[in-house]
C-alpha positions as CSV (number, residue, x, y, z in Angstrom):
1,X,7.2,-28.2,-54.1
2,X,6.2,-31.4,-56.0
3,X,9.1,-31.0,-58.4
4,X,11.5,-30.2,-55.6
5,X,10.5,-33.4,-53.7
6,X,10.7,-35.5,-56.9
7,X,14.3,-34.2,-57.4
8,X,15.2,-35.3,-53.9
9,X,13.7,-38.7,-54.5
10,X,15.6,-38.9,-57.7
11,X,18.9,-38.0,-56.1
12,X,18.5,-40.3,-53.0
13,X,17.3,-43.3,-55.1
14,X,20.2,-42.8,-57.6
15,X,22.7,-42.6,-54.7
16,X,21.3,-45.8,-53.1
17,X,21.2,-47.5,-56.5
18,X,24.8,-46.8,-57.2
19,X,25.9,-48.0,-53.7
20,X,24.1,-51.3,-53.8
21,X,25.0,-51.9,-57.5
22,X,28.7,-51.5,-56.6
23,X,28.2,-54.2,-53.9
24,X,26.4,-56.5,-56.3
25,X,28.7,-56.2,-59.2
26,X,31.8,-56.2,-57.0
27,X,30.8,-59.5,-55.4
28,X,29.9,-60.9,-58.8
29,X,33.3,-60.0,-60.2
30,X,35.1,-61.3,-57.1
31,X,33.5,-64.7,-57.2
32,X,34.1,-65.1,-61.0
33,X,37.7,-64.2,-60.3
34,X,37.8,-66.6,-57.3
35,X,36.3,-69.5,-59.3
36,X,38.8,-69.1,-62.1
37,X,41.8,-68.6,-59.7
38,X,41.4,-71.6,-57.4
39,X,44.1,-74.3,-57.5
40,X,43.9,-77.9,-56.6
41,X,44.9,-78.3,-52.9
42,X,48.2,-80.0,-52.1
43,X,47.4,-80.7,-48.4
44,X,46.1,-84.3,-48.1
45,X,43.8,-83.2,-45.2
46,X,42.0,-80.7,-47.5
47,X,41.6,-83.4,-50.1
48,X,40.2,-85.7,-47.5
49,X,37.6,-83.1,-46.6
50,X,36.5,-82.8,-50.2
51,X,38.1,-79.4,-51.0
52,X,38.4,-79.1,-54.8
53,X,40.2,-75.8,-55.0
54,X,41.8,-73.2,-52.7
55,X,43.5,-69.9,-52.9
56,X,45.9,-67.9,-50.8
57,X,45.6,-64.1,-50.9
58,X,46.8,-61.1,-48.9
59,X,44.7,-57.9,-48.5
60,X,44.6,-55.1,-46.0
61,X,47.5,-56.6,-43.9
62,X,45.7,-60.0,-43.5
63,X,46.1,-63.4,-45.2
64,X,43.0,-65.3,-46.6
65,X,42.6,-68.9,-47.6
66,X,39.2,-69.4,-49.3
67,X,38.4,-73.0,-50.2
68,X,35.8,-74.5,-52.5
69,X,34.2,-77.9,-51.9
70,X,33.4,-80.1,-54.9
71,X,30.3,-81.4,-53.2
72,X,28.7,-81.0,-49.8
73,X,31.2,-80.2,-47.0
74,X,31.1,-82.6,-44.0
75,X,29.1,-80.1,-42.0
76,X,27.5,-76.7,-42.5
77,X,28.1,-73.8,-40.1
78,X,25.2,-71.9,-38.5
79,X,26.3,-68.5,-39.9
80,X,26.4,-69.4,-43.6
81,X,26.5,-66.2,-45.6
82,X,24.2,-65.7,-48.6
83,X,24.8,-63.3,-51.5
84,X,21.4,-62.0,-52.6
85,X,20.5,-58.8,-50.9
86,X,22.9,-56.9,-53.1
87,X,21.0,-58.1,-56.2
88,X,17.5,-57.4,-54.7
89,X,18.5,-54.0,-53.4
90,X,20.0,-53.0,-56.8
91,X,16.8,-54.0,-58.7
92,X,14.4,-52.4,-56.2
93,X,16.3,-49.1,-56.1
94,X,16.7,-49.1,-59.9
95,X,13.0,-49.7,-60.5
96,X,12.1,-47.0,-58.0
97,X,14.4,-44.6,-59.8
98,X,12.9,-45.6,-63.2
99,X,9.4,-45.1,-61.9
100,X,10.1,-41.6,-60.4
101,X,11.9,-40.3,-63.5
102,X,10.4,-42.2,-66.4
103,X,7.1,-43.8,-65.5
104,X,5.7,-40.7,-63.7
105,X,6.6,-38.5,-66.7
106,X,6.1,-40.7,-69.8
107,X,5.2,-37.8,-72.1
108,X,8.6,-36.2,-71.5
109,X,10.9,-39.2,-71.0
110,X,9.4,-42.2,-72.7
111,X,7.7,-40.8,-75.8
112,X,9.2,-39.3,-78.9
113,X,6.5,-38.5,-81.5
114,X,9.1,-38.7,-84.2
115,X,9.7,-42.3,-83.3
116,X,6.2,-43.5,-82.4
117,X,3.2,-41.4,-81.6
118,X,1.8,-43.4,-78.7
119,X,-0.2,-42.4,-75.6
120,X,1.4,-42.1,-72.1
121,X,-0.6,-45.2,-71.0
122,X,0.7,-47.3,-73.9
123,X,4.2,-46.1,-73.2
124,X,4.1,-47.1,-69.5
125,X,2.5,-50.5,-70.2
126,X,5.0,-51.2,-73.0
127,X,8.0,-50.3,-70.8
128,X,6.8,-52.6,-68.0
129,X,6.1,-55.3,-70.6
130,X,9.8,-55.2,-71.7
131,X,10.8,-56.0,-68.2
132,X,8.3,-58.8,-67.6
133,X,8.5,-60.5,-71.0
134,X,12.2,-60.0,-71.1
135,X,12.6,-62.4,-68.2
136,X,9.8,-64.8,-69.2
137,X,11.2,-65.5,-72.7
138,X,14.7,-65.7,-71.4
139,X,13.8,-68.2,-68.6
140,X,11.8,-70.4,-71.0
141,X,14.7,-70.5,-73.4
142,X,17.2,-71.4,-70.6
143,X,15.0,-74.3,-69.3
144,X,14.3,-75.6,-72.8
145,X,18.0,-75.5,-73.8
146,X,19.7,-76.3,-70.5
147,X,22.2,-78.7,-72.1
148,X,22.7,-76.8,-75.4
149,X,24.8,-73.9,-74.2
150,X,26.0,-72.7,-77.6
151,X,22.6,-72.6,-79.2
152,X,21.2,-70.9,-76.1
153,X,23.9,-68.2,-76.2
154,X,23.1,-67.5,-79.9
155,X,19.4,-67.2,-79.1
156,X,20.0,-64.9,-76.1
157,X,22.2,-62.6,-78.2
158,X,19.6,-62.5,-81.0
159,X,16.8,-61.8,-78.4
160,X,18.7,-58.8,-77.0
161,X,19.3,-57.5,-80.5
162,X,15.6,-57.8,-81.4
163,X,14.6,-56.2,-78.1
164,X,17.0,-53.3,-78.7
165,X,15.6,-52.7,-82.2
166,X,12.0,-52.8,-80.9
167,X,12.7,-50.5,-78.0
168,X,14.4,-47.9,-80.3
169,X,11.5,-48.0,-82.6
170,X,8.9,-47.5,-79.9
171,X,10.4,-45.2,-77.3
172,X,12.6,-42.1,-77.3
173,X,16.3,-43.0,-77.8
174,X,17.3,-42.2,-74.2
175,X,14.4,-44.3,-72.8
176,X,15.0,-47.1,-75.2
177,X,18.6,-47.6,-74.0
178,X,17.6,-47.4,-70.4
179,X,14.7,-49.9,-70.9
180,X,17.0,-52.4,-72.5
181,X,19.5,-52.0,-69.7
182,X,16.6,-52.4,-67.2
183,X,15.3,-55.5,-69.0
184,X,18.7,-57.2,-68.8
185,X,19.1,-56.1,-65.2
186,X,15.7,-57.6,-64.4
187,X,16.9,-60.9,-66.0
188,X,20.0,-60.8,-63.8
189,X,18.2,-60.2,-60.6
190,X,15.4,-62.7,-61.5
191,X,18.1,-65.3,-62.1
192,X,19.2,-64.8,-58.5
193,X,15.6,-64.6,-57.0
194,X,14.0,-67.5,-59.0
195,X,16.8,-69.9,-59.8
196,X,20.1,-69.4,-58.0
197,X,19.0,-68.8,-54.4
198,X,16.0,-71.3,-54.5
199,X,18.4,-73.9,-55.9
200,X,20.9,-73.3,-53.1
201,X,18.2,-73.6,-50.5
202,X,17.1,-77.0,-51.9
203,X,20.7,-78.2,-51.9
204,X,21.2,-77.2,-48.3
205,X,17.9,-78.8,-47.3
206,X,19.0,-82.0,-48.9
207,X,22.3,-81.9,-47.1
208,X,20.8,-81.3,-43.7
209,X,18.3,-84.2,-44.3
210,X,21.1,-86.5,-45.3
211,X,19.6,-87.0,-48.8
212,X,21.5,-87.0,-52.1
213,X,21.8,-83.6,-53.7
214,X,20.1,-83.2,-57.1
215,X,22.9,-81.8,-59.4
216,X,20.4,-79.9,-61.6
217,X,20.3,-77.1,-59.0
218,X,24.0,-76.5,-59.3
219,X,23.9,-76.7,-63.0
220,X,21.1,-74.2,-63.4
221,X,22.7,-71.9,-60.8
222,X,26.1,-72.0,-62.6
223,X,24.4,-71.3,-66.0
224,X,22.5,-68.3,-64.8
225,X,25.6,-67.0,-62.9
226,X,27.7,-67.2,-66.0
227,X,25.0,-65.3,-68.0
228,X,24.9,-62.6,-65.3
229,X,28.6,-62.2,-65.7
230,X,28.4,-61.4,-69.4
231,X,25.4,-59.2,-68.9
232,X,27.1,-56.9,-66.4
233,X,29.1,-54.5,-68.7
234,X,26.3,-54.1,-71.3
235,X,23.9,-53.2,-68.5
236,X,26.4,-50.6,-67.0
237,X,26.7,-48.9,-70.4
238,X,22.9,-48.8,-70.9
239,X,22.5,-47.2,-67.6
240,X,25.2,-44.6,-68.2
241,X,24.2,-43.8,-71.7
242,X,21.4,-41.4,-70.8
243,X,24.1,-38.8,-70.0
244,X,25.5,-39.0,-73.5
245,X,23.1,-38.1,-76.2
246,X,25.5,-38.8,-79.1
247,X,24.8,-42.5,-78.6
248,X,21.0,-42.6,-78.3
249,X,20.1,-39.7,-80.6
250,X,21.5,-41.4,-83.8
251,X,19.0,-42.6,-86.3
252,X,20.4,-46.1,-86.0
253,X,20.7,-46.0,-82.2
254,X,19.7,-49.6,-81.8
255,X,22.8,-50.7,-83.7
256,X,24.9,-48.3,-81.6
257,X,23.6,-49.9,-78.4
258,X,24.2,-53.4,-79.7
259,X,27.8,-52.7,-80.8
260,X,28.8,-51.1,-77.6
261,X,27.2,-53.9,-75.6
262,X,29.1,-56.4,-77.8
263,X,32.4,-54.6,-76.9
264,X,31.5,-54.9,-73.2
265,X,31.0,-58.7,-73.6
266,X,34.3,-59.1,-75.4
267,X,36.1,-57.1,-72.6
268,X,34.5,-59.2,-70.0
269,X,35.5,-62.4,-71.8
270,X,39.1,-61.2,-71.8
271,X,39.1,-60.8,-68.0
272,X,37.5,-64.2,-67.5
273,X,40.2,-65.9,-69.5
274,X,42.9,-63.8,-67.8
275,X,41.7,-65.0,-64.4
276,X,42.2,-68.6,-65.7
277,X,45.8,-67.7,-66.6
278,X,45.1,-67.3,-70.3
279,X,46.2,-64.1,-72.1
280,X,44.1,-63.7,-75.2
281,X,44.5,-60.2,-76.7
282,X,42.1,-60.9,-79.5
283,X,39.0,-60.1,-77.4
284,X,40.1,-56.6,-76.2
285,X,41.5,-55.8,-79.6
286,X,38.2,-56.5,-81.3
287,X,36.4,-54.6,-78.5
288,X,38.6,-51.6,-79.0
289,X,38.2,-51.8,-82.8
290,X,34.4,-51.9,-82.4
291,X,34.4,-48.9,-80.0
292,X,36.7,-46.9,-82.3
293,X,34.4,-47.7,-85.2
294,X,31.4,-46.5,-83.3
295,X,33.2,-43.3,-82.2
296,X,34.1,-42.6,-85.8
297,X,30.6,-43.4,-87.0
298,X,29.0,-41.0,-84.6
299,X,31.4,-38.1,-85.0
300,X,29.3,-35.0,-85.3
301,X,29.2,-32.8,-88.4
302,X,29.8,-29.1,-87.8
303,X,26.9,-26.9,-86.9
304,X,25.8,-24.5,-89.6
305,X,26.8,-20.9,-89.1
306,X,24.4,-18.7,-87.2
307,X,22.6,-16.1,-89.2
308,X,24.5,-12.8,-89.6
309,X,22.5,-9.8,-88.2
310,X,22.5,-6.3,-89.6
311,X,23.8,-3.7,-87.1
312,X,23.4,0.1,-87.1
313,X,23.7,1.5,-90.6
314,X,23.1,-1.8,-92.1
315,X,26.6,-3.3,-91.4
316,X,26.8,-7.0,-90.6
317,X,27.7,-8.0,-87.0
318,X,28.6,-11.4,-85.5
319,X,26.7,-10.7,-82.3
320,X,23.5,-12.7,-81.6
321,X,21.0,-10.9,-79.5
322,X,19.4,-12.4,-76.4
323,X,16.0,-11.8,-78.0
324,X,16.8,-14.3,-80.7
325,X,17.7,-16.9,-78.1
326,X,14.6,-16.1,-76.1
327,X,12.5,-16.7,-79.2
328,X,14.1,-20.2,-79.5
329,X,13.4,-20.9,-75.8
330,X,9.8,-20.0,-76.3
331,X,9.4,-22.3,-79.2
332,X,11.5,-25.2,-78.1
333,X,12.1,-25.2,-74.3
334,X,9.3,-23.6,-72.2
335,X,7.1,-26.6,-72.7
336,X,9.1,-28.2,-69.8
337,X,11.0,-25.2,-68.4
338,X,8.5,-22.6,-67.4
339,X,6.5,-21.5,-64.3
340,X,3.6,-23.5,-65.7
341,X,5.0,-25.9,-68.3
342,X,2.6,-27.6,-70.7
343,X,4.3,-31.0,-70.8
344,X,5.1,-31.5,-67.1
345,X,3.3,-30.7,-63.8
346,X,6.3,-28.6,-62.6
347,X,9.3,-27.1,-64.2
348,X,11.8,-29.8,-65.1
349,X,14.8,-29.7,-62.7
350,X,13.3,-26.5,-61.3
351,X,14.8,-24.6,-64.3
352,X,12.6,-22.0,-65.9
353,X,13.5,-20.4,-69.3
354,X,10.5,-18.2,-69.9
355,X,12.1,-14.8,-69.2
356,X,15.2,-13.1,-70.6
357,X,16.7,-13.0,-67.1
358,X,16.3,-16.7,-66.6
359,X,17.8,-17.5,-70.0
360,X,20.8,-15.4,-69.3
361,X,21.3,-16.9,-65.8
362,X,21.3,-20.4,-67.2
363,X,23.4,-19.7,-70.3
364,X,26.1,-22.2,-69.3
365,X,23.6,-25.0,-68.9
366,X,21.8,-24.1,-72.1
367,X,25.0,-24.2,-74.1
368,X,26.1,-27.5,-72.5
369,X,22.8,-29.3,-72.9
370,X,21.6,-27.9,-76.2
371,X,24.8,-27.3,-78.2
372,X,27.5,-29.5,-76.8
373,X,25.7,-32.6,-75.8
374,X,22.5,-32.0,-77.9
375,X,20.6,-33.7,-75.0
376,X,17.9,-31.1,-74.9
377,X,15.1,-31.0,-75.8
378,X,14.7,-34.6,-74.7
379,X,14.3,-36.8,-77.8
380,X,14.1,-33.5,-79.7
381,X,10.4,-33.5,-78.9
382,X,10.0,-29.9,-80.0
383,X,12.0,-30.3,-83.2
384,X,14.8,-27.8,-82.6
385,X,16.9,-27.3,-85.7
386,X,20.7,-27.3,-86.2
387,X,20.4,-23.7,-87.2
388,X,18.8,-22.8,-83.9
389,X,21.5,-24.7,-82.0
390,X,24.1,-22.7,-84.0
391,X,22.4,-19.5,-83.0
392,X,22.6,-20.4,-79.3
393,X,26.2,-21.4,-79.8
394,X,27.1,-18.1,-81.4
395,X,25.3,-16.2,-78.6
396,X,27.1,-18.0,-75.8
397,X,30.5,-18.0,-77.5
398,X,30.3,-14.2,-78.0
399,X,29.6,-13.5,-74.3
400,X,25.9,-14.4,-73.9
401,X,25.0,-10.7,-74.0
């Protein structure tokens, strides 16, 4: 029952997380596009009111005319809309999902003894430290280098690269990718919570009090907003990567993560310039080249042939018996997939592989996860060999008899 309820919590939190993330990223993309698409107004009345840019658009059968003021508008409406709940909801639901899946099962999801033989307590504390320290170091750098944007950009990139290297040498590959994504997502949401929204509140308070507005709030908010824009695609990849073991299972997985995040930044830069009316194909070209290079680099080598068995009369046969596969399950899989698993409180995903019948009934899933994606065992915690994967492949491809 505990495992069943955890699966439902996982499903519902993931559903919520995707919904609110779409809202947050969608509004972020929209406002970046809007800022870069505004044109100086022609109407003298708009100029008189302080409008610095406007845009005419049509959508859903209606016409829209958003306007941006260079400074404070003459008066503020009572129903001023704020964009922050999308960010907060995304982070809270994401952290809840991370807790249910990873922090509650550190021995299975966070730790890979082949990477670092750490205790579950150390793994959980280290994972949380990446989120907290990730924000603190970044925030200090931004405040210290407020007017040195190029130097700050270089330091932020180096910081993310160093964090990726450290995470991939401390956690299992799957967890490392997710933790780096969560670290950057924490920075993004903290930018909204600690800098952008408080700055906007101070600006509005000054306007209502008839006091001059301190420009530092707008400058900081703009800086953090720009950073969030470039962080978006790298974070999305890190969050999706746990479904694709060929990325995080490589021995140089930290470099794989850095290269694909770089491609995401280059693609985002292309669209930002495109919104400004500039067509620069160098950025997407380099991004495609980087991705193509990573695809070629990670291309799998063929599995070794499964052992040939002797049939009746000593003749060789290509058939792999269920008993051979069951033996592999007992050595490599039942630690998590059994009625009473040794590495988890309940069977992972409710799947048990401790009997021949259960192995046969899950043949498709075993083949997909163990042979095709090589996602199981997680982090190869039980050291399954390529020869054993080949045996499972031969068994399934010859009818899973």
